[in-house]
N, C-alpha and C positions, 0 to 999 in steps of 0.2 A: 552123422561121425562122418568125412571125405575119404574113401580108403587112396591109398599112397599107389601108381600101378608099379608097384616093383620085384625084381626076381630073390624071390626071400630064398637062399641057399641051404645045403644039408651039407653038417660038416661035416667030415670026409678023412679032418687029422691030417696033420696032430696035434694031443691035448695041449694048448693053455693052459697057462698058470691056474684057468676057474676065471671068470667074470660074476664078480660080488657084482648081487639084484641093487646096486641101488646108484651103476652102471648101466646095467640094462634096463630100468626106467628112464631112464636118463635118456638115450637109445627112443624110446616110449614116444619124451614129450618133444625129442624132434620128430618122430613121423605128425603126429598128432597138427604139429603146427606148417600149417601152408608156404609161410611164406619162406622156411627151407629149401633151396631146391631139391630135386626128385637125389642131384648124382651129388650132391652132402647126407645126405643124408645116408645113401647105398654104399659111400667112402667111408663111414661111422659104423654101421651093419657089418662090414669089412671085415674093421680094425675090433669090433662088441666080438665074429666071430671067431678074429687069430689068437685070440683073447681068454678066451670058452676052452671050456674039456667040455669034447666031441658029445657027451649022452645030455650034460647040465645043457648044451645051444640045442639039438635036435630031439627030445623029448620033455624038453621047461620052455626052450625062447622060441625056438620056431613055430613051437605050433601059434602060440602068442602073438606072433607077428605077421602067420596068417591071419589069423583076425583082422587086424587091423591093413594088412596088405593084398592088395588083388596081384597075385602070384606070376607073373609076366612067364615063366614059362609050361604055367597050366593055358595057354588059351595057344 
C-alpha cells in the first residue's frame, strides 16, 4: 500500500450532522486511487471532516486515515 503525504486534521468543532460510514468508505477509496491528485483528496477530507461529529472524526475516522496517510504535521 502506498501512503499519501497529507495532513490529517483533528476535528476541533463545531459538529456537523454526522458523516455516514458509506461516505467515509468512499473517502478511503479516493485515498487508495493514486490517479486522484492529493489536492482533491485533501478537499474531500475537509468536506468529510466538516460533515462529521467531532468525536466521530477524532475517535473513529482520523485513526483510520492515519493508517493510510503519512501525516505531514508529524514531520
